[in-house]
N, C-alpha and C positions, 0 to 999 in steps of 0.2 A: 328240281329233282325229277323232272318228267322223263328224261332219257336214262337216268341212272336207276339201278335196281333199288327198290325200297324194301326195307325189312317189313314183313307182314306178320300178323299174329300167328299165322301158320308156321312161321320160322321159330316160334318159341316152343319150348318143351311143354309137355302136359304137366303143369305144376299142380301138385296135389295139396290139399289143406295140410297144415303143419300138425294138426291134432290138438288134443286137449292139454290142459296143464298137467305136468308130471310126465309128459312124453317127450322130453327134451332130446333124448338120444335119437329117437325116431326123427324128430324135426331136423337135427343136425345132419343125419344121413340124407334126408331129402334135399336140404340146402346144399350139401356138398355135391350131390349128384347133379343138381341144376347148375351150380357154379362150374363144374367140370365141363358140362355140355356146352354152356354158353361161352366158355373160355377157349374152346377148341378153335384154333386159328382158321379152320375151314368152315366154321359155323357162320351163317349170315349176320348174326348179331355181333360177333367178334370182328368180322370184316368191316361192318359199319362203324364200330367204335374206333377201329384203327384208322379208317378214312377220315373220321371226325378230327383226328389229331392234326390234319393238314389244313383245316379251315382256319383262315386268318383270325377270325373273331374268337375261336377257341384258343388259339395261341395267345392272343391278347389277354383273355380272361385268366388263363393259366400262367401268365407271366413269361411265356416262352417266345414272344414276338420280338423282333428286332425293330423297336420303335426309335426313330431318331429323336434326340433330345434337343 
């Protein structure tokens, strides 16, 4: 991966602690916000995940590879 762009920790959103017990509504809001940010097709993490789908080993693990029998 030396020539390809690698996802860095700086590409990740500022994830805040989920809070104490009983604060599930607040935790769900935080989780939803982070999910939406990482799922944006233009976000580096989302781009990296999409590119992973083209790796032959990933295809094999997920059962999507055309392996001759």
